[in-house]
N, CA, C and O of each residue as an XYZ file, in Angstrom:
432
protein
N      -9.146     -1.648      7.023
C      -9.362     -1.955      8.216
C      -8.982     -1.243      9.275
O      -9.093     -1.509     10.472
N      -8.285      0.175      8.456
C      -7.719      1.361      9.668
C      -9.627      1.824     10.255
O     -10.029      2.187     11.361
N     -10.566      1.537      8.636
C     -12.033      2.586      8.592
C     -12.541      1.603      9.422
O     -13.039      2.407     10.211
N     -12.763      0.771      9.791
C     -13.079     -0.138     10.427
C     -12.868     -0.089     12.282
O     -13.818      0.000     13.060
N     -11.405     -0.173     12.697
C     -11.160      0.534     13.340
C     -11.490      1.504     14.162
O     -11.656      1.584     15.379
N     -11.592      2.636     12.767
C     -11.796      3.611     13.429
C     -13.600      4.056     13.919
O     -13.736      4.977     14.725
N     -14.535      3.526     13.513
C     -15.679      2.954     12.994
C     -16.031      2.638     14.907
O     -16.706      3.346     15.655
N     -15.596      1.877     15.101
C     -16.123      0.523     16.437
C     -15.376      1.291     17.431
O     -15.326      0.655     18.484
N     -14.580      2.782     17.518
C     -13.949      3.567     18.136
C     -15.168      4.696     17.888
O     -15.927      4.799     18.851
N     -15.328      5.159     17.271
C     -16.649      6.433     17.022
C     -17.971      5.631     17.552
O     -18.770      6.444     18.017
N     -18.267      4.793     17.598
C     -19.428      4.389     18.240
C     -19.419      4.056     19.526
O     -20.477      3.895     20.134
N     -18.093      3.894     20.169
C     -18.557      4.313     21.743
C     -17.853      5.847     21.920
O     -17.358      6.123     23.013
N     -17.827      6.664     21.010
C     -17.725      8.021     21.194
C     -16.432      8.519     21.297
O     -16.274      9.716     21.535
N     -15.119      7.489     21.098
C     -13.986      8.255     21.203
C     -13.674      8.779     20.103
O     -14.219      8.621     19.010
N     -12.673      9.497     20.413
C     -12.425     10.844     19.345
C     -11.369     10.036     18.452
O     -10.732      9.032     18.771
N     -11.354     10.923     16.951
C     -10.415     10.148     16.391
C      -8.500      9.751     16.845
O      -7.859     10.404     17.668
N      -8.195      9.083     16.401
C      -6.698      9.386     16.794
C      -5.540     10.184     16.107
O      -5.112     10.164     14.953
N      -5.096     11.067     17.491
C      -4.148     12.115     17.485
C      -3.224     12.025     16.739
O      -2.722     13.107     16.436
N      -2.648     10.883     16.177
C      -1.471     10.539     15.627
C      -1.924      9.722     13.941
O      -2.873      9.043     13.549
N      -0.498     10.317     13.246
C      -1.288     10.541     11.493
C      -1.263      8.999     11.577
O      -1.605      8.676     10.440
N      -1.069      7.944     12.224
C      -1.301      6.315     11.624
C      -1.526      5.557     12.854
O      -0.789      5.219     13.780
N      -3.196      5.333     12.494
C      -3.811      4.689     13.518
C      -3.278      3.097     14.046
O      -3.338      2.635     15.185
N      -2.750      2.464     12.805
C      -1.641      1.196     12.986
C      -0.261      1.186     13.580
O       0.325      0.223     14.075
N       0.208      2.573     13.429
C       1.627      2.711     13.393
C       1.973      2.374     14.960
O       1.194      1.838     15.747
N       3.071      2.725     15.190
C       3.736      2.387     16.653
C       2.890      3.790     17.725
O       2.331      3.507     18.785
N       2.936      4.736     17.370
C       2.466      5.843     18.501
C       0.693      5.657     18.708
O      -0.011      5.935     19.679
N       0.272      4.960     17.112
C      -1.467      4.649     16.976
C      -1.840      3.788     17.795
O      -2.799      3.962     18.547
N      -0.961      2.484     17.751
C      -1.043      1.385     18.861
C      -1.218      1.326     20.247
O      -2.050      0.710     20.913
N      -0.296      2.069     20.577
C      -0.382      2.749     21.830
C      -1.242      3.710     22.374
O      -1.337      3.920     23.583
N      -1.933      4.355     21.419
C      -3.144      5.172     22.034
C      -4.408      4.396     21.885
O      -5.331      4.586     22.678
N      -4.550      3.104     20.430
C      -5.032      2.406     20.685
C      -5.482      1.820     22.138
O      -6.531      1.896     22.779
N      -4.062      1.122     22.402
C      -4.430      0.320     23.647
C      -4.909      0.910     24.879
O      -5.367      0.130     25.714
N      -4.874      2.741     25.270
C      -5.212      3.118     26.008
C      -6.663      3.442     26.262
O      -7.170      3.745     27.343
N      -7.365      3.303     24.843
C      -8.726      3.538     24.911
C      -9.649      1.885     25.451
O      -9.503      0.694     25.174
N     -10.867      2.915     26.585
C     -11.599      1.549     27.309
C     -12.948      1.613     25.989
O     -13.745      2.519     25.748
N     -12.744      0.047     25.228
C     -14.134     -0.175     24.896
C     -14.215     -1.457     25.180
O     -13.163     -2.088     25.284
N     -15.681     -2.224     25.397
C     -16.103     -3.168     25.604
C     -14.818     -4.828     25.437
O     -13.769     -4.676     24.811
N     -15.033     -5.698     25.836
C     -14.091     -6.561     25.497
C     -14.329     -7.022     23.927
O     -13.483     -7.106     23.037
N     -15.278     -7.203     23.888
C     -15.556     -7.782     22.043
C     -15.680     -6.958     21.149
O     -16.005     -7.279     20.006
N     -15.424     -5.677     21.542
C     -14.656     -4.861     20.778
C     -13.073     -4.663     20.460
O     -12.308     -4.582     19.499
N     -13.072     -4.632     22.095
C     -11.579     -4.860     21.918
C     -11.038     -6.497     21.353
O      -9.897     -6.582     20.900
N     -11.794     -7.563     21.406
C     -10.622     -8.655     20.586
C     -11.194     -8.020     18.860
O     -10.292     -8.172     18.036
N     -12.103     -7.568     18.440
C     -12.304     -7.208     17.118
C     -11.183     -6.577     16.643
O     -10.624     -6.958     15.614
N     -10.550     -5.029     17.732
C      -9.833     -4.393     16.931
C      -8.846     -5.443     17.130
O      -8.197     -5.905     16.192
N      -8.775     -5.662     17.820
C      -7.171     -6.806     17.710
C      -7.025     -7.309     16.647
O      -6.316     -6.918     15.721
N      -7.942     -8.559     16.730
C      -8.121     -9.150     15.815
C      -7.966     -8.507     13.846
O      -7.392     -9.125     12.949
N      -8.788     -6.950     13.703
C      -8.550     -6.228     12.228
C      -7.088     -5.657     12.552
O      -6.665     -5.506     11.406
N      -6.042     -5.241     13.414
C      -4.937     -5.031     13.324
C      -4.019     -5.921     12.985
O      -2.926     -5.532     12.574
N      -4.435     -7.806     13.152
C      -3.521     -8.607     12.886
C      -3.807     -8.857     11.231
O      -3.139     -9.516     10.435
N      -5.083     -8.064     11.013
C      -5.595     -8.472      9.836
C      -4.851     -7.484      8.677
O      -4.719     -7.753      7.483
N      -4.437     -6.348      9.332
C      -3.811     -4.993      8.820
C      -2.452     -5.844      8.459
O      -2.022     -6.021      7.319
N      -1.793     -6.396      9.837
C      -0.334     -6.639      9.957
C      -0.238     -7.955      8.674
O       0.911     -7.981      8.234
N      -0.950     -8.783      8.144
C      -1.104    -10.127      7.449
C      -0.969     -9.329      5.955
O      -0.223     -9.562      5.004
N      -1.772     -8.526      6.109
C      -1.960     -8.191      4.284
C      -0.694     -6.814      3.811
O      -0.383     -6.447      2.678
N      -0.225     -6.344      5.058
C       1.250     -5.425      4.827
C       2.259     -6.735      4.557
O       3.331     -6.478      4.009
N       1.937     -8.286      4.955
C       3.604     -8.557      4.784
C       2.683     -9.303      3.640
O       3.450    -10.121      3.133
N       1.761     -9.378      3.175
C       1.457     -9.982      2.097
C       1.841     -8.918      0.914
O       2.169     -9.501     -0.119
N       1.876     -7.458      0.830
C       1.926     -6.834     -0.094
C       3.483     -6.091     -0.023
O       3.791     -5.147     -0.750
N       4.204     -6.577      0.783
C       5.790     -6.679      0.688
C       6.022     -7.650     -0.305
O       6.400     -7.285     -1.418
N       5.859     -8.732     -0.071
C       5.886     -9.782     -1.047
C       5.622     -9.531     -2.346
O       6.375    -10.040     -3.176
N       4.654     -8.809     -2.737
C       4.184     -8.562     -4.067
C       5.478     -7.693     -4.306
O       6.380     -8.037     -5.070
N       5.467     -6.378     -3.472
C       5.827     -5.436     -3.552
C       7.392     -5.751     -4.397
O       7.897     -5.018     -5.248
N       7.947     -7.052     -3.873
C       9.595     -7.332     -3.877
C       9.352     -8.053     -5.260
O       9.942     -7.850     -6.321
N       8.650     -8.671     -5.070
C       8.374     -9.562     -6.653
C       8.090     -8.930     -8.364
O       8.255     -9.206     -9.553
N       7.512     -7.833     -7.364
C       7.480     -6.714     -8.678
C       8.116     -5.890     -9.676
O       8.161     -5.574    -10.865
N       8.684     -5.686     -8.266
C      10.155     -4.800     -8.503
C      11.902     -5.554     -9.219
O      12.770     -5.065     -9.942
N      11.752     -6.846     -8.580
C      12.273     -7.498     -9.065
C      11.968     -8.285    -10.690
O      12.874     -8.933    -11.213
N      11.138     -8.192    -11.106
C      10.382     -8.353    -12.349
C      10.656     -7.191    -13.232
O      10.950     -7.225    -14.427
N      10.468     -5.813    -12.204
C      10.720     -4.645    -13.289
C      11.975     -4.260    -13.177
O      11.988     -3.140    -13.689
N      13.275     -4.571    -12.734
C      14.192     -4.297    -13.158
C      14.877     -5.446    -13.998
O      15.986     -5.453    -14.532
N      14.136     -6.177    -13.969
C      14.506     -7.489    -15.241
C      14.117     -6.834    -16.707
O      14.898     -7.152    -17.604
N      13.356     -6.229    -16.969
C      12.530     -5.339    -18.001
C      13.435     -4.362    -18.200
O      13.570     -3.673    -17.189
N      14.278     -3.948    -19.339
C      14.791     -3.195    -19.948
C      13.740     -1.765    -20.431
O      14.169     -0.612    -20.409
N      12.122     -2.189    -20.908
C      11.511     -1.109    -21.200
C      11.042     -0.608    -20.021
O      10.676      0.567    -19.980
N      10.981     -1.476    -18.823
C      10.544     -0.389    -17.480
C      12.369      0.564    -17.043
O      12.713      1.739    -16.910
N      12.836     -0.348    -16.988
C      14.367      0.395    -16.338
C      14.534      1.289    -17.683
O      15.603      1.771    -17.309
N      14.335      1.886    -18.930
C      14.319      2.794    -19.441
C      13.345      4.020    -18.899
O      13.519      5.157    -18.460
N      12.039      3.005    -19.223
C      10.738      4.129    -18.903
C      11.764      5.286    -17.232
O      12.129      6.462    -17.231
N      11.855      4.386    -16.308
C      12.494      4.701    -15.031
C      13.910      6.197    -14.920
O      14.171      6.921    -13.960
N      14.426      6.170    -16.082
C      15.143      6.986    -16.282
C      14.459      8.519    -16.506
O      14.991      9.594    -16.228
N      13.155      8.301    -17.079
C      12.649      9.796    -16.993
C      12.694     10.373    -15.103
O      12.761      9.650    -14.110
N      12.630     11.819    -15.172
C      12.832     12.356    -13.605
C      11.265     12.193    -13.584
O      10.430     12.542    -14.418
N      11.083     11.368    -12.020
C       9.838     11.413    -11.523
C       8.782      9.975    -11.752
O       7.591      9.846    -11.470
N       9.422      9.329    -12.162
C       9.311      7.672    -12.932
C       9.814      6.731    -11.818
O      11.030      6.557    -11.729
N       9.352      6.388    -11.346
C       9.666      5.244    -10.262
C       9.582      4.044    -11.007
O       9.663      3.963    -12.233
N       9.416      3.116    -10.209
C       9.175      1.211    -10.822
C       7.404      1.314    -10.639
O       6.760      0.694    -11.485
N       6.743      1.958     -9.729
C       5.288      1.723     -9.750
C       5.417      2.755    -10.753
O       5.553      2.070    -11.767
N       5.451      3.641    -11.026
C       4.879      4.497    -12.469
C       5.242      3.550    -13.749
O       4.258      3.197    -14.399
N       6.511      3.090    -14.204
C       6.934      2.663    -15.154
C       6.247      1.442    -15.330
O       6.261      1.011    -16.483
N       5.619      0.741    -14.440
C       4.966     -0.396    -14.512
C       3.484      0.244    -14.882
O       2.952      0.078    -15.980
N       3.160      0.665    -14.277
C       1.605      1.366    -14.981
C       1.503      1.900    -15.997
O       0.429      1.878    -16.598
N       2.811      2.661    -16.580
C       2.937      3.311    -17.935
C       3.175      2.023    -18.938
O       2.506      1.766    -19.939
N       4.315      1.265    -18.410
C       4.281     -0.362    -19.584
C       3.019     -1.119    -19.464
O       2.809     -1.681    -20.539
N       2.045     -1.379    -18.556
C       0.456     -1.954    -18.567
C      -0.015     -1.145    -19.272
O      -0.190     -1.810    -20.294
N      -0.473      0.151    -19.555
C      -1.140      0.714    -20.160
C      -0.855      0.773    -21.516
O      -1.833      0.839    -22.260
N       0.701      0.762    -22.222
C       0.988      1.257    -23.069
C       1.346     -0.267    -23.835
O       1.266     -0.154    -25.058
N       1.633     -1.334    -23.485
C       2.130     -2.450    -24.001
C       3.315     -2.439    -24.020
O       4.152     -1.983    -23.241
N       3.415     -3.293    -25.526
C       4.395     -3.489    -26.186
C       4.848     -2.262    -27.035
O       3.972     -2.022    -27.866
N       5.551     -1.685    -27.098
C       6.273     -0.343    -27.281
C       6.720     -0.283    -28.882
O       6.497      0.591    -29.719
N       7.331     -1.364    -28.976
C       7.843     -2.144    -30.312
C       7.488     -2.128    -31.608
O       8.081     -1.838    -32.647
N       5.621     -2.760    -31.154
C       4.687     -2.970    -32.499
C       4.709     -1.569    -32.753
O       4.993     -1.665    -33.947
N       4.631     -0.344    -32.560
C       4.639      0.787    -32.860
C       5.240      1.942    -33.180
O       4.862      3.094    -33.394
N       6.388      1.302    -33.161
C       7.662      2.226    -33.403
C       7.990      2.816    -34.637
O       8.383      2.026    -35.496
N       7.918      4.217    -34.998
C       7.982      4.475    -36.257
C       9.337      4.643    -37.338
O      10.410      5.234    -37.221
N       8.735      3.831    -38.424
C      10.676      3.435    -38.986
C      10.578      4.699    -39.677
O       9.581      5.420    -39.661
N      11.987      5.006    -40.469
C      12.237      6.259    -40.638
C      13.243      5.458    -41.976
O      14.122      4.601    -41.888
N      12.703      6.117    -43.089
C      13.577      5.775    -44.450
C      14.266      6.665    -44.934
O      14.086      7.821    -45.317
N      15.558      5.564    -44.826
C      16.825      6.752    -45.397
C      17.062      7.340    -46.109
O      18.102      7.996    -46.048
């Protein structure tokens, strides 16, 4: 969405947003000040609404992933490794699969 908005601005020779995040508070304030034709303004507004909607959906997904991750003993154990957060632990678990099937058994 940000790229589409930036391309609309570029098509009207408006330079890139001077702020780090075009869709953040400062970026949106800057964006409102830019002069573009009405149809382009409506398109920018539509893309910003879609960006916000997708952000809300992503928050719900992240919350659900975190909830399921914290219920999984394997994921919680992976998170004890320095630098491994929920996202990395879930990715590792997805890539490795069930580690109990590959455990080496020691003979006594």
